[in-house]
N, C-alpha and C positions, 0 to 999 in steps of 0.2 A: 478335542478329538471326539468324533461321533461313534456311537456303538451301532451294531447292526439293528438292535431294537429301536434306537432313536431314528435311524434312517428309514425303517419300514413305517414307523408312525408318521414321519414326515411325508413319505410317498403316499400314504393313505389319505392324508389331508390335502395333498396337492392334486390328487387324481380327481378329475371332474367328470361328471356324467355327460356324455355326449347325447344330445337329443336327436333321435332319428326322425328325419323328415320323410313323411310318407310319399311314395311314388304316385304321381297324379296322371302322368302321361307315359305311354309305352311306345317304343320304336316299333316299326313293322315286325322286325325279328322277334322282339319280346312279346308282342301281341299274338303273333302266330304260335309261338311256343306256349303261351298261357292258354290259348284256345285249343291247342293240340292239333293244329292244322299246319299245312305247309305255307310258306310265304306266298307262293303263286296263288293258292286258293284265297288267301287273305286279300291279295291284290285284286282278284276277280270279284270277290264280294264287295270290296271297296268301290271298284269301278262301276258296279251295278247299283251302288247306293244301298246295299243291304246292311252295311256296317257303318256306324257313326264314326266320323273322322274329324280330327282337328288339324288344320293347316297353319303352320307358322312359317311364313316365307315360303321357301321351297320344301320345307320339311313336312312330313306327314307323321302325325302322332295319333294314338288311340287312347281315349280316356278310360281309365280303369273302371270308373263308375258307370260310364255309358256302355262298356262291354258287359258289365254285370247285368244291366237292365236289358240289353239285347239278348243275353242268354236266357233271362227270365221270360222274355217275350217269345223266344224261339222254342222254349220247352213245351212239348205237347203233353197234355194230360189225357190219357185214354182210359176212361172208366166206364164200366157197364153199369146198369141200374143196380142200386143197392151196394156198390163198392165205394170204399173211401179212397179219394185221391190224396196223395201226400206229396 
């Protein structure tokens, strides 16, 4: 007969850590949400070639890393003389 203590020790040893797989590609809905824009704007930017896109068959996906780089490139730094840009 098992005790409650014995069962909890058993459960603790049987519990496995699940490795989280990082998300590499976003759907259009996820990408629009991540960028804080509507899906229509995302589609327009994609059609104009302003955003990097990955096509897998008929599916359109957006690379998380490519979107980060696009944001860095789209960020404007406006500094006057003698001011620090951060």
